[in-house]
N, C-alpha and C positions, 0 to 999 in steps of 0.2 A: 486196031488201036486207033484211039482218036487222036486227031492233030491239034486238039484243044489245048492250048498252053495255060500254065498258072497264072493268075492274074499278077501283073507286075504292079508295083507301087503306083498311085495310091492304092491301097486295099480299100475294099468296100466296107463302109461301116453304117449301121442301120440307125439313123438319127431319132427315130420314134422310141417310144418307151413301152415295156412289156406291161401289157393290162390283160393278158389272157390268164383265164382261170385253171387251176390244177384239174388234170385228167380231160382237157379238151383235146389232147394230141391223138394221133392215130395209134390204136394198139397193135401190138405185133408179139412175136415170141420173145423178142428181145426188149420189149416195153409193154407188158401187158397192160399196164394202168394208163397207157397212153399219155405219158408224162414228157415223152420227148419233144422238144422244141424244133418246130420247122423253120425254115428261113422266113416265111411269110409271119408265122406266129413270133418268131424272134423279133421281126421287124417291128411288131405291135406291142412288144413288150418291155422293153430293156432295162429298167433300173432296179427293179424290186420294189418293195413297199416304202412307205416313209417318206421323207421331204425330197422332192425332186429338184430343189433349187440348184443342187450342185452335181447332177446326175451327168455324167460323161455319155457318149453313145455307146451302145453295147457292140462288141465285134460278133459277127457271125461264127458260129462255131466251125462251119465248112471252111470259112477262110483262115481261121486259126489252124486249122487241120492241115490245110495246104501249106501254110507258112512254116510249121512245125517239120513237116515231112518233105517238103518239095515235090509232093505228088500231086496231080491235078484231080479233081472230082468233076463229075458230070451230073448236072441237075436233071437231065431226061432220062438217065440211066436207072433202070429198076435195080433194086437189091438184090445182088447175086446169090445163088444159093452158097457158095463159099464164104461170102460176107456175113450172110445170117447164120452160118455155121459158127463163126468167129464169135459174133454177138451172143449166141445162145451158150456157148462154152463160158464165156466172161460171166454171165447172168447166173447160170447154173452155180458157178462156184461161190458167186456173192450169195445166193439165196441159201447154199448148203450151210453156211455158218463155220465153214472150215477156214483155218488160217489162210491169209493171204500173203504169207511171208515170201512164197517162191516168187511173186510178181511185183509185191510192194515192199521196198526196203523200210526197216523200221529204224526211226531216229535213235541215235545212242541215249542212254540214260543220262549221260552227263549234261544233256542239253537241257531238261525241265530242271536238274539240281542247279545248274548254272543261274537260270532264270529265277529259281527261288531265292538265291543269294542276292540278287539285285532287285528283288521285289519288295513293296511296302514302303511304308515311310521312312524306313532307316536301313536302305540297303547297305549291304557289307561287302565292300571292295576287299577287304581282307579275305572273307571267306571265298569270294570268287577267286581270288588269287590262290588259295591253298587248294582250290579244286583244279585250277589250270597247272598248277606246279607238278603234277602228276605225269603231264604229257609233255615231254622235252621239246616236240616240235612245235607244239602251240605256244610254249613258252618263248621260243625263238621268234615266232611270228608276232606275238603280241609285242615284245620288245622292238622287233623291226618296224612294226606300224607306229610304235609310240615315238620312234625316232624318225620317221619320215618327215620330208618338208612341211607337209600341211598340219601336222601335229607338234612341231617342234616349237616351244615357246621358253627357249632358254638352252642350257646345256643337253647334251645327250643324256638319256637315262641309262644307268648300268645294270638294272636288275628288274625282275618281274614286278616287285611292289610298287616301284615308282612308274612302271610303265602302266600298270592298271590304274594308278591315279590320275595319270595323264590323259588316258584314254577317255575314263570315265565310262559312265552306263551305256551310252549309246555307242560309243567307241568300242567297247567290250562286244556289245552285241553285233556290230558289224564284222568284227575281226573272229571272234570265238564262234559265234552263231554260223558264221560262213564256213568256218574250218570244220565244224561239226557236221554241219548238213551237205556241203559240197560232195563228199563220197556217194550220198545217196543218189546223185544224178548222174551215175557211171552208166555209160552206154551198155557196157557188158556185151553180150552176143545178140543183142536184139538189132536187127539191120536198120530199122527206121529210128532207133535212139542215137546212132552215130551223128545224125544231123539235128535231132529233136533236143536231146539231152543238154547240151550246151545252152539252147535258147530258152529251155525251161529253167535252168538255173539261173540265166540272168533276169528273167522275168521274176523268179522268186526271191531274189536278192533286193529287187525293187519293191516288190509287193509287200514283204514283211516289214520293211520300214515305213511304208505307207501305212500299213495297218498300225503300227506302233504309234505314228503320228496322229492318226484319225481317230484312234479309239476313245480318247477322252471325251470327244463331242459326243459321242454315242453313249456314254457312260459304260463303256466296256474297259476291262482291265487290260493296260497296254501290253503285258507280258503275254496273257492269253491270245491277244490279237496277233502279236509278233509270231508267237508259235505258229498259229494257225496260217499266216501269211508265208512263213517258211517252209511249211510241210504240204500246202495244198496242193502243188503241181505234182506231188508224188503220185497222186491219182493216175496222171498221163503216163508216168514212168511204168506203173503197173500196166495200164491198157497196152502199151507198146510192147512191153515183155510178154505179154499174153498172144499179142499177134505174132510174136517171134517163136512161141511154142509149138507151132506147127508150120505145115508148108506155107511160106510168105505169099500174101495175097499179091496180085499184080494190079499196078496201075493201068488205067484210070480207076478210081474209086467211084461209087455212087455218093451223091450227096447225102441220101439218106443214111449210109453208113457212117460217114463221118460225123452227122449230127448226133446219132444214137451212140457212137463210140465215145463222144464227148460227155454225154449223160453218165455212160458206164464208168468213164474215168472219174466223174465225180463222186459216184457211189463206191468205187473202189477206195478212194480217200476216205469217204464217210465212215465205210465198214472198218477201215484199216485203223482211223482214229479211235473207233471203239476199242479195237483190239489191242492197241498199242498201250492204253491206261497210263498214258503220260501225264494227263490231268483232268479234273472234272470237267473243264468248260471245254476242251477238245473232244472229249467223250460226248458231250451234250450236243456239240455241233454235228458230231457223225451220226448220231440219232436222228437230229432233224434232217439232215441231207437225205438220209434214207427215205423219209417221207415227203419231202418237199425240195425242189431243185434250189439251188443257191439263190438264184435270181429272185424267188418268189418267197422266200423264208422271212418270218417276221422276227426271227431270233436276233437280237441286238449284234452279236458276234458275227453271224451271217451276213448281216448288212455292212459291217465294216469290211469283212472280207471280200464281199461282191464288189463294193465301190473301188477298193484298193486294186483288185484284180482288173477291173475295167481301166482304170488309171494306168496300171503298170503296162498293160498291152497297148494302151493308147500312146504312151510315151515311146514304147519300143517302135511301134509302126511309124510314128512320126519322126523318129530318129533315122529311120531308113529311107526318109524322103517323102512319107506318103501323107496323105490329107485324110484325117479322122473322119472329117465329115463329108468325104466323097460319097457320091450317090451309088446306089445299088446298080450293079451292071447288069444288062440283059443276059439270061441264060448263057 
């Protein structure tokens, strides 16, 4: 067992932008197209296509893995047979076309229905209230949030209809969207998720609102972007559940394993987004991610999601006392 410790804050962030072309990575059984990003490739790549004026430094997938799991990775360690076995298992399931529901939880149907109520030039808060009304727990939460100190602009609201009006569209997205999606980030019996799931949920809450705010600038529908940001990290939930489906791997992990698992987590989200059929935009994003990693996709929704993902992680690391522009550590 190595005595190498997990990097303490500040975490390393790669300040250079990705310029690597598809298919220039190292091919393997778990990555036959060679699309996995290595640390050095990530260092040269980081923002995806388009305008770079507002690009944040992109995090290393290895550092994110260490942050989520609390487990160290060793850059000089070869990919172990048991690690390769896990990667192959996930890849085979992805390529099989079978349902990923055992690993990747499906968002409830109520979520896209709620977004549809709030969508368009004439959103219907009344329809949203009628939809919320069938869930007593959610009604209580909506009224409670409408009466919170930050929302109170007068007397207390006494019912759902008043609460919905007071919260408005963004307020409802925060409360109801979170209530519907939070159970998807349940750790269950997956050992690594006990630590990772709460962190992934926190990042998702931040990411979906960043997507919602950024979308108009990229001519992307706000609600499509919100849904993508809210569900994107479910791919990591699926990856960690897949790891828990057999004899748990033992730390320290190889850096190559963490990098390839990150790409497979992205593919798990993409394939699941197609299978869910929640809306056309999310399905299109899923198909795009199967062909091209998020950071290099030209799809406008993918660009919005990528920038929001970087910003959400940036904020989380900075909140922990880290310096996002910290230099890359030596091995």
